[in-house]
C-alpha positions as CSV (number, residue, x, y, z in Angstrom):
1,M,-58.6,32.1,103.8
2,W,-57.4,28.8,102.3
3,Q,-56.5,27.6,105.7
4,Q,-60.1,28.3,106.9
5,I,-61.5,26.4,103.9
6,V,-59.2,23.5,104.5
7,S,-60.1,23.3,108.2
8,Q,-63.8,23.3,107.5
9,A,-63.8,20.8,104.6
10,P,-63.8,17.7,106.9
11,V,-66.7,19.0,108.8
12,S,-68.6,19.7,105.6
13,A,-67.8,16.3,104.2
14,V,-69.0,14.6,107.4
15,M,-72.2,16.7,107.5
16,A,-72.9,15.9,103.8
17,A,-72.4,12.2,104.4
18,L,-74.6,12.2,107.5
19,S,-77.3,14.2,105.7
20,S,-77.3,11.8,102.8
21,T,-77.5,8.7,105.1
22,V,-80.4,10.2,107.0
23,Y,-82.2,11.1,103.8
24,F,-81.6,7.6,102.4
25,F,-83.0,5.8,105.5
26,C,-86.0,8.2,105.8
27,T,-86.8,7.5,102.1
28,L,-86.6,3.8,102.8
29,W,-88.9,4.1,105.8
30,L,-91.4,6.2,103.9
31,Q,-91.5,3.7,101.0
32,H,-92.1,0.9,103.5
33,Y,-94.8,2.8,105.3
34,W,-96.5,3.7,102.1
35,A,-96.4,0.2,100.8
36,K,-97.9,-1.1,104.0
37,R,-100.7,1.6,103.9
38,V,-101.6,0.7,100.3
39,R,-101.6,-3.0,101.1
40,R,-103.8,-2.4,104.1
41,K,-106.3,-0.4,102.0
42,Q,-106.3,-3.2,99.4
43,L,-107.0,-5.8,102.0
44,Q,-109.8,-3.8,103.5
45,A,-111.4,-3.4,100.1
46,V,-111.0,-7.1,99.3
47,D,-112.4,-8.1,102.8
48,A,-115.4,-5.8,102.4
49,Y,-116.1,-7.3,99.0
50,A,-115.7,-10.9,100.3
51,E,-118.0,-10.1,103.2
52,K,-120.7,-9.0,100.8
53,H,-120.2,-11.6,98.0
54,G,-118.7,-14.6,99.9
55,H,-115.5,-14.8,97.8
56,R,-112.2,-13.1,97.7
57,E,-112.3,-12.1,94.1
58,V,-110.6,-9.4,91.9
59,A,-110.8,-8.4,88.3
60,M,-107.7,-8.2,86.1
61,V,-107.6,-6.3,82.9
62,L,-104.8,-6.8,80.4
63,S,-104.8,-4.5,77.4
64,V,-102.6,-3.2,74.6
65,L,-103.6,-0.2,72.4
66,T,-107.3,0.0,73.5
67,D,-108.0,0.5,77.2
68,I,-110.8,-1.9,78.1
69,H,-111.0,-1.4,81.9
70,Q,-114.1,0.8,81.6
71,S,-116.1,-1.9,79.7
72,A,-114.9,-4.5,82.1
73,Q,-116.1,-2.4,85.0
74,E,-119.5,-1.9,83.3
75,Y,-119.8,-5.7,82.8
76,L,-118.9,-6.4,86.5
77,K,-121.5,-3.8,87.5
78,E,-124.2,-5.5,85.4
79,Q,-123.3,-8.8,87.1
80,G,-123.8,-7.2,90.5
81,R,-120.1,-7.3,91.3
82,T,-119.6,-3.6,92.3
83,G,-116.8,-2.9,94.7
84,M,-114.5,-5.5,93.2
85,K,-110.8,-4.5,93.2
86,L,-109.5,-4.1,89.7
87,F,-105.9,-4.7,88.7
88,Q,-104.8,-3.4,85.3
89,V,-101.8,-3.6,83.0
90,H,-102.2,-1.4,80.0
91,Q,-99.8,-0.4,77.3
92,K,-100.8,2.5,75.0
93,E,-98.7,1.4,72.0
94,G,-98.0,-2.0,70.5
95,F,-95.0,-4.2,71.3
96,G,-93.2,-4.0,68.0
97,E,-90.3,-6.3,67.3
98,R,-88.2,-5.5,70.4
99,E,-88.2,-8.2,73.0
100,E,-87.7,-5.7,75.8
101,Y,-91.2,-4.3,75.3
102,W,-92.7,-7.8,75.6
103,S,-90.6,-8.6,78.6
104,A,-91.4,-5.3,80.4
105,Y,-95.2,-5.9,79.9
106,L,-94.9,-9.5,81.2
107,E,-93.0,-8.2,84.3
108,Q,-95.9,-5.8,85.0
109,V,-98.3,-8.7,84.8
110,K,-96.1,-10.8,87.1
111,K,-96.0,-8.0,89.6
112,Q,-99.8,-7.6,89.6
113,V,-100.3,-11.4,90.0
114,A,-97.9,-11.4,92.9
115,E,-99.9,-8.6,94.6
116,I,-103.1,-10.6,94.0
117,R,-101.6,-13.7,95.6
118,E,-100.4,-11.7,98.6
119,L,-104.0,-10.6,99.2
120,G,-105.2,-14.2,99.4
121,I,-107.5,-14.0,96.4
122,T,-109.3,-17.2,95.4
123,R,-110.8,-16.1,92.1
124,I,-109.7,-13.7,89.3
125,Y,-112.0,-12.4,86.6
126,L,-109.8,-11.9,83.6
127,F,-110.5,-9.5,80.7
128,A,-107.8,-9.3,78.0
129,N,-107.2,-7.4,74.8
130,I,-103.6,-8.5,74.1
131,P,-101.8,-10.3,71.3
132,V,-102.1,-14.1,71.4
133,A,-98.4,-14.6,72.1
134,M,-98.7,-12.4,75.2
135,A,-101.9,-14.2,76.2
136,V,-99.9,-17.5,76.3
137,F,-97.3,-15.9,78.6
138,A,-100.0,-14.3,80.8
139,G,-101.8,-17.6,81.0
140,A,-98.6,-19.3,82.1
141,V,-98.2,-16.7,84.9
142,L,-101.8,-17.1,86.0
143,A,-101.9,-20.9,85.8
144,N,-100.3,-21.6,89.2
145,G,-102.5,-19.2,91.1
146,P,-106.1,-18.8,92.1
147,E,-109.0,-19.8,89.8
148,V,-109.2,-17.6,86.7
149,I,-112.5,-17.0,84.9
150,V,-111.6,-15.9,81.3
151,H,-114.0,-13.5,79.7
152,H,-114.4,-12.9,75.9
153,F,-115.8,-9.7,74.3
154,N,-118.4,-10.8,71.8
155,G,-118.9,-7.3,70.2
156,R,-121.6,-6.1,72.7
157,T,-120.6,-7.4,76.1
158,Y,-118.4,-9.9,77.9
159,Q,-119.2,-13.5,78.5
160,P,-117.3,-16.0,80.6
161,I,-115.8,-18.7,78.3
162,G,-113.8,-20.8,80.6
163,R,-111.9,-21.3,83.8
164,L,-108.2,-21.8,84.4
165,R,-107.6,-24.0,87.4
166,V,-104.8,-26.4,88.2
167,E,-107.1,-29.2,87.1
168,T,-107.7,-27.5,83.7
169,V,-104.0,-27.1,83.1
170,R,-103.2,-30.8,84.0
171,M,-105.5,-32.2,81.3
């Protein structure tokens, strides 16, 4: 019996290694395929919006504690900007004193901005409900990209209060 187990062990080990390798490469291929599919759908949505409105624009919502994406979407709808792709980074709880929470949120913002840049966007409508310190970091991330129209909530609705462009930052 032991002799049979010992003789089959190398075959089992090779099959396990082969199976793991095939699984690994299939997973990589599926991730790559899915990412391309998502990107293609995003590009189609951005292109459809640009064809209708003349600009490659998206909205970006940054929020902590209170999720503001619904009110931002309502504002955009009121302004006739339906169909605009919306990127969101939301955190349900505050940052606290741990730097890791701040860094993790900022990394999410950087990831969203990188996606926006890959889509060839020329203008971002920014809606934010975040601490001032995080707003400074987010502004630094957004400063070297497309034009950003910053919106402020005045208690009833949003209003555009300024633009971030390379020219604005150089002042």
